[in-house]
Structures are given as structure tokens and as C-alpha cells.
N, C-alpha and C positions, 0 to 999 in steps of 0.2 A: 624606506617606504612607509614604515609603521613603527609606532611606539608600543604597540600591543605586545605583550610577552610572547616569545616564540621558543620553539625547541630546535635543536640542531638537525641537519639533514640525516645524520646517522640514526636518529630516533625511528626512522622507517624500519630499521632492522632490530629494534629492541624487542626481542621475544625471549625474555629470561626464563631459565629453568633452574630448579633447586639443585644444589651440589649434592653429592653423595652424603647421606646422613642428615641433610637439612629437611625440616618439616615445614611446608608452606600451607597456608589456609586453603582448603579444598575449593573455596569460592573465588580464589584469585584468578585473574584472567589477563590475556592480552588479545586485542582484536584488530582487524583491518576491515573497514567498510569502503566500498566503492559503488557507484551507481551510474546507470545510463538511462536515457529516455528518448522516445521518438514521439513528440506531441501529435504529429499528423495522424498517427495510427493509435494513439492513446496507449502506448506501450511503455512500460517501465521495467527496470531490472534492479534487483537487490543482490549485490555480489559481496559475500561475507565470509570471513574466516575468524573463528574464535578458538583460542587455545586455553586449556586448563593445565597449567604447568605442574600442579601437584599430582595429577594423574598421568601426565605425559600424553594427553590426547587432544584431539581437535574436533570441532564441529564446524560445518559450513558448507558452502556451495553456491548455487545459483537459483534465484527465484525470478521468473519472467512473467509478468502479469499484463493483461490488456483489459481496458475498460474498468468499471467499478463494481462489477457483480461477482467478484471473487470472494464469496462468503466463507468458503472453506479452502484449505491449502490446495487441495486437488482441483479446485476451480481454476487455478492459474493456467496460463498458456503453457508453461513448462516449469518443472520443479525437480531439482536434484540437490537435496540438502541432507547431509549425513549428520546425525546427532552424536555418534561416537566413532571417530576415525583416528587413525594413527597420527602421531605428531607430524606436521608438514615437513616435507623434504626441503631443506635449506641449502641452496647451491649458489655460492657467491651472493649476488644481490637479488635472488628470487626465492619465493616460497611456493610450493606446490602441494595442494591438499590431496588426500587419498582419492577423491572423486574427480581429480583432474583440473581443478581451478588453479591457474598459475598467475601469480602476482610478481611481476619483474620490475624492479626499480632500476630503470635505465639510467637515471641520474637521481641519486638520493636527494630527497627533499624537493624534487622538481618534476621529474618525468616518470610515469609508471605505465607499463603495458600489461593488459589483462587478456588472457586467452583461455578458452574452454571449448571442448567438443563433447557432445552427448555420445553415449555408447553406440547409438545407431547412426551417428554422423549427420543427422538431419537438423540438428540445432547446434550452432556454434557462434562464437564471437571472437574478434580480434580488434581490440580498441586500445588507444593510447590516450593517456591523460597528461596534459601539460599545465603546470601550476600557474594560477593567476594571482595568488596571494602567498604570503609566507606561511610557514607551518605554525599557525597560531596556537598557543598553548591554552588548554582549558583544564579546569580542576576535575570535574566529574560530569556525568550525563544522566545517570540513573539515581533516583532517590535512595538514600542510604549509603551510597559510596563515600559520601563525605563524613559519615558517622563510623561505619565499619571500615577502617583503613589502618594500614601499618606504615607509619611514616618512614620506617627503615627501608621499605621497599620502593621509596620515591615514586608513589603512584602519580599518574598523569595521563595526558592525552593531547592530541592535536586535531586541528581542523584546517582544511585547505580547499579553496575553491579551484576547480579544475575545468579545463576545456577538453571534452572527451570527443574523439573522432575515431572512425573506423567502420567496421562492418558487423552487423548482427544478422544471422540466418536463423529464422524461427520456423521449424518444421518445413524446411525447404524454401521458405520465402525470404528473400534478401531485403535488408533495410540498411540504408546509409545512416551512420551515427554521426551527429554533429550537434552537441549539446553542452550545457554547462551544468555541472553537478559537483557538490563537495565530496571529498573523501574525509574520513575521520578514523581515529584509532585510539585505543586505550592500552595501558600497561600497568601492572601492579595494582589494579583496582580490585576491590573485594565486592563482587556482585553475587550475593547469595541467592540460591533458589530454595533454601530451607524456609518453610512456612513458620517454623518455630522462631528462627532468627529474624525473619522479616516482621513478625508480630511485634518485635521490640523497636522497630524503626519507625520514623515518621510516616504517616499515611497522607498522601497528597492526591489531588485530582489528576486527570490525564495530562500528560506532558506532550507538547507539540514542538516540532523542529521546523523552522521556516527559513531556509536559505534562499537567497535571491541574487541573481547576477543580471544587472541591466546594462553593464558595460564597465570599462575600467574606472569610470568616474562615479559609479554608484554600485556598491556591493554591500549586502546586508545579511546578517544571520543572527538568530536568537533561538533559545530553547527555554520553555517554561510553561506554566499552566495559565489558563484564562482567569483573569481577576474576577472575584465575586461581584465587584461593582458593575460589571457588564452583564450581569444576570445570565451566567452560563447554565447549561443543563445539569451541572453537578451541584447546584445549590440545593440544600436539603439532604445531600448524600455525605458531604464532608464538612467538618468543622475546622476551618483553616484560620490560623492566627492572622489577623489583618495586618500585622506588622511584618509578616514573612514576605520577602521579595518574591514576586511571581516569576521572575526570570532567573535561571541559573547563570546565564551569561548572555551577552549580546555584543556584537561588534559591527562597525560600519566603516567602509572606506569611501572617501569622497576625493575625487581627483587624485588618486594614488596615495592618499594619506589617511591614516586611521584617525577617527574623531571620537571624542568622549560622549557617551550616551547617558542622558539623565534618566530616561524612562522609556519603557516599551509597554504599550497597551494592546492586547489582542482581544478582538471581539468576534465571536462565532454567531452567525445569524441563521445558519442552516446546517443540520447534521445528516449524515447518511442514515437512511431509514433502517438498515440492518447492521451495518458495521459500526455505527454510532460515532464515527470520527467526523471531523470538520468537513463540511461540503462547501460552504461559503464562509469566508472570514475576512477580517480586516486587521491590519497591523499598523498602529500609529506609533511613531518614534519621535521623541524629543531629545535634542542634543543639549549639552550643558550650556552652549552659547545661545540657546533659545530657538534655533532653527527646528522646523518640524517637517516630517516626511510621513506620507501615508501610502499604504499598499492594500489593494483588494485582491483576494485570492479565491479561485474556484478550483475545486478538486477535479482533475480530468481522468484519473485512474486511481484505483485503490484496491488493496488486497488484504486479506487476513493472513499475515505472515507467520512464519515459524521462527524459532530460535530460543524461546523461553516459555516453557509450558505454564509456569505460574504467573503469567501476565498476558495481556492482550497487546499485540503488536500490529499496527496498521501502517503499511508502507505504500506510498502512492506518489503521484505527481500532481503539481498544482500550476495553474496559469495565474500570473500576477500582473496587475495593472497599477502602476504608480500614479499618484495624483497628477503628475505632469503629462500623463498619457502614454508613457513608455510601457512596454510589455515584455515579459520574460516567462520562461518555464523552468521548473526545477523540481527536485524531490520535495515531498511533504510527508512527514512521518509522525505518528502519534502512538502513545503507549500508556496503559494504565495497569495497576499493579495489585489489584485485589478484586474480590467478587462483588463488592458493594455497587460499584458503578454499573457493571454489566447486568446484574440482576435488576437494578432499578430501571435501566433503560429498557430491558425486556418487559418489565411490568408496564411501563408507560406506552410501549409499543403494542400492548395487548396480548403479549405472548404468555401463555399459561405456564406456570412452574408446577410440575407434578408434585402433589403432596406425598410426603413420606408417612405411612401409617405408624401411629404410636403403638408400641407393643408393651 
């Protein structure tokens, strides 16, 4: 189906831990991300498990958000996310977090079942994801992972577009789930939260993730920052080397076959007034054979997510319209990694920053 590098199905269960006496980087991790969305209700869910093997602990859980006015974590429709939990219980082909999120790989590399029930029983889901693409390999997703890495740990990650079906009950209200959403994961990556260590890493503008599924004949995904040539709102905040590629990675499947991408240009025309993430944007793709594709996206839900205190994480959903008129919905996520962008956007929005008296 594809010439794009892939990882084997058993990589679903790669959650390595140090052997007795081994010392691993405290910032090393392994992750599993899944998501669902219900466009008609402007509902999205971020389902996440992150392991820190050096400490033998886990963080993760469930974030369910509705609409785009989720300015703080507790604005979300439902939140159960633990920052310091026990290592997940691993039973055959399943992982279960301390707060009850179960990720069961019914068929490694192809089928996954996600289940969760809130303590009061009023919120739960039971959904199954079936693969629409192979386990595409990717190098890294967070800036700095390509710099701070231990090759001996074979760091890596995968992405896979999924068809998600099942049931979500949110505070007693039932929703049928039938959507397309990618899953992704990382292992052996060094993703530091230390401000001292991050100060030595490259500083980049906000990074956006734009997966799309229009059908088996057109699937696209990319991650990267908005080029300076499109006049994004980060101009004047960051000094980016013009020779630096704006995309970490990008892939496209046409009629069941992967194709080689020459360039991806993302242009944001409207930003959320409080969350500062992309509200309206366009993605233009050129293939090496000269064919061009364009997609216009509108954010339909967005939240101020949790997972990493030293960064801003925006998790949402987007409605995409291709130049040929076809439409689809998928997750859209954005992240920035320092104070500069946030403070400048606050200033432009007219929000006062309290002055600290000099003593």
C-alpha cells in the first residue's frame, strides 16, 4: 500500500522500562494518543497515556471538550487526567491506567478498543478504532526531541489514521461515535520539562498538526509551523532560520498509494481571540510530480489542554473543505513551548500584564 517507512504491529506494545541498575534519562517517555469527535455536537475527546520509565510512573486519562470556549482546563465538559499515577497495568495486549482508561489492542497494528467509566458512572465510552493506513513511522513531534536523544534507545514513533466507532455517554447524554481520527505514539523520546535544558534547545513558533481523511483515495497529515512568508502572528516574536523546513513531516495517500510531497504551506487567516490557536487556516500541498492540493480548515471545538505545564497545548477539532469540494472533520492540535508567544498575544489582545515592583 505504501512506500512510507512503517513500524511493525508489535510496536503498539513497546513500553520499555530500565532494567535493575540501569539509569535512564528522567525526561524519556513512551506515549499513546487516541481521539474521537462528534462534529454535530462540537464535541472532541483527547485520550492519552504517557509513561516516564525512569520513575516508573504514568500520567494521562480523558479530556472531553465541547465548543471553543474552554479557556481553562476545568471549562471542559469532562476532565479526568492524572499527572502522577502508577505504571499502567499491562495484561496481554492491553494497558490500563490508574484512573481506569483501558487501551486494548484487539489486533496489533490494526484494531484498538478504548474503554473508560467515570467514578460516578455518568460519563463513559466504549469505542473501537480500525486502521485505515499502516503504522507510519515518524522521527519526532516535539521540538528538541531530535536534539536531545539517545540513539541506543532507538527512539521513534508511529501515526495511523483510524475509523472510530462506538458510544460516548457524557453526563448521562448518549452520543453515537462514527468518525475518523489518527492515533499516534512515541517511545524512547527525550521530552524534557526542564526550563534549564529547554533553554539550550532551538526555539520555534507554535506547531500545528493537521490530519485529514476524505476517503481511501485522499488521506493527508502534516505537522509543523506556519511559514514566515505567509505573515503569521508570530512574526516579530521569533527569529527563524529561513532555511529551516517548516514541516517536521508530511504524508499523503492517493488511491491507496503513498506519494512524495515536495512542499506544504500552511496559512492562518484567523486566530482564536483567547486561546490564540488557528481558527481559520489553509493548507496547500505540492507533490514532487507537480500536482497540487488545497484544504481550508475551520476550528469547530478547542480547549486549553493539560499534559505539559511548561508549554501551551491546544487540542480541538477542525472541519476541512478540499478544493474539489469534499469535506471532512478531524482533530486539530497546536502547541507552543515558551512564554514569548503567549505574552505577546496577550499584549496584542490588550490584556494587561501586572508589573512587578523593583525592590
